[in-house]
N, C-alpha and C positions, 0 to 999 in steps of 0.2 A: 674598711670605712673608719675614719677617725671620729671619736665620740667625745663629747664634753658635757659636764654638768655645770650649769650656771647657778650660782648660789647668791642671790641678793640678800644682803644682811644690813640691818640698822639696829645698833645697840643690842647685838646678840652674843655678847661675850660669854654668857653662861651656857647658852644652848648650842652654839656653833661647834665647839669641839666634838660633842657627841655626834652631830650631823656629819662632820668630816671623817670621824672614825668609822661610822656606818658606811659612808660612801667608799672608803678605802676597802672595807671588808666585803660589801655587797655589790659594788660596781667597780672592781679593780681595773677594768679595761677602759674606764672613762677618765680623761683628764678633768681637772676641777679648776674653775675660776670663781673666786669669791669677789663680789662687787660690794665693797664696803661703802655704804651710802652716807658718808659724812658722819659716822658714828662718833659719839662723845665718850664712849667707854673703851674697853680694850678689845673690841671686835677685830681690828686689824692685827694686833699682836697675837690674838688667839688663832687667827687663820695662818699667820706666818710661822707659827710653831710647827706646822705640818709641812714636812719636806715635800716638794713637788707641787704644792698648791699655789697657783698663781693668784695674786691679790691685786686688785685695782682699787686704790683709795680715791674716792671722789672728794673734792675739796670741801664740799658742803652737802647737806641733805637735799637731794632733788626729788625724792619720792620713788616709789616702787617702779613706776613706769620708766623713768630715766635710768634707774639702776639695771633693770632687766634689759632695756635696749642697749646699754653699754655692754652687757654680756653677749647679746646678739652680734654687736659690732665686732667684739673680740672673736666670736665663733666664725663669723663670715671671713674676717681677715686671716684667720688660722686655717681656713679651708675645711672646717669640720662638716661632715655629712649628716651627723645626728647630734642634736642638743637636747638635753633635758633640763627643765627648770625645777630646782629643789630649794624651797625656802629655808632660810637659816634658823628658823624658830623651832625646828624639830617636828612640825606637823606632818611633813612628807616623809614617808618611810622608804629609805633607799632600797630595801629588799623588794619593793614593789616596782622598781624601775624596769625590770624585764617585761612587765605587763604593758606599760605605756610605750616602751620602745619597740615591741614586737610588730605592730602594724606598720610602723615606719620602715623597719628593717625588711619586712616582707614586701614593701612597695604598694601596700593597699591603702595607705593614708599618708597625707602630707603633714598632718598635725594630729596629735592624740591628747585627749583630756582624761586625766584620772578622776573618775567620778565616785563620790561617796554615796550616791543615791540610786544607782542602777539596781543594786541588790539591797535587800534589807540590811541597813547599815547600823553599826554601833554609834556612829556620829549622828547627832540630831541637831544640836545648836538650839538657840532660843526660838520661841514661837515666831517672833518678828522676823528673824533671819530666815526661817523656813518659808514664811509668807513671801519674803523678797525673792527667794529662789524660785518659788512657784510663779511669780510675776515674770521672771526671766525665762522660765520654761515656756510659758504661754506666748511671750513675745517671740521667742525663737521659732515656735511652731507656726506662728502666723507669718513672720517676715522671712524666715529661712526655709520653711517647709521641712524642718528637721527637729526632732526632739533631742534637745541637749539638756540633760538633767542637772548639770553642775557648772553653770557658766562662770561662777566665781572661783572655781578651783584653779590654783596656780601650779599644780603638779601636772606638767605637760611635756610632750616630746615633739620635736620638729625635724623635718628633713632640710636639705640644703636650700631648697626653693623657699620654704617658709622662713628659714633663718634670714635669707637675703631680704625678703619683703619686710619682715619685722625689724630688721636692723635699720631700715630706711624710714618706716612708718610705724610708730608705736604710740599708743595713748599715754599721756603723762600721768593721769590720776585714775585710780581704780580701773586698770587697763584690761583685766581678763575678759569681761563680757564683750567689750568693744573689739578686742583683737580677733574674736571669732568672726565678726562681720568683715573686718579688713581682709582676712584670709579667704573667706567665702566669695567676696566680691572679685577677688583675683582668680577664682575658679579652683581653689584648692579643696581637697577632700579632708574633712575633719570627722573623726570618730571618737567615741568615748569607750573606756574600758573600766570595769569596776576595780576599785582599789580600797585598801584600808588606810586610814590616816589616824594619827595620834593627836592628842591635845598639845598645846604649846608646852615646850619644856621649861621655859622661863619667860619673864616679861609679860606684856599684855598686847592685845591686838591694837593696831592703829585705827581700827574702825569700832568705835564704841556705840552703845545703844542710841545715844543722841544724834549720831551721824548716820544711822541706818536709813532713815527716810530720805535724807539729803542724798545719800549714796544711790538709792533706787531712782529717784527723780533725775539726778544728774546723768546717770548712765543711760537711762531711757532716752533723754533728750540728745545725748551724744550719739547714740545709735541712729536716731531719726535724722540728725544732721548729716551723719556719715552716709546714710542711704540717699540723701538728696544731692550729695556731691557727685561730680562726674570724674574727677581727676584720680580717684583711687581704683578705678576699674581696670586700668591697663597695667602691664608689667608683670 
């Protein structure tokens, strides 16, 4: 089975080289595609310094959703049977990839989420962010009948069917929680596995404290709209 790591990156010149070195050391059987989301720094050059890494330079910043979907399109066209999403900021630890890949390789899951919260975790985040995660956990329990502890985690693995679906339908903004519902509506099996994550190696998060409430409200509304639509259930 051909495997690929999709690395969305926006102004990650400082952190990206360490991510790519770790991918080469800890996931040597994975091809790597870096989707440079219109960065204004040296992100593209940093990625191109690594032989064998495919770099897709988007002409302007279109956001994490568009960047990740570009990676799914590349994976679909390349015929990959397993794709993992690894952020370019250094938070996702490539040595943990076997944990999220294992259920896909075993055929027991179509998509796997690496969760910081299944076990007692080192990662805690702000009190407001933890409250938001609790809201998503409650929403998932009610609407999906499944306990998903870390809806906002972007450290994920997907099989060929999930790659195909998400290459065609993927949320533009703050996509991770909504993508769960897209896959579940298509009948796919999603599981979580516990993983360790690191703090950002450099830069700052695109979601600040002032945007956190907006984030929660927007995602909840997007999920309800998705559930009311009929056209995402087939395929």
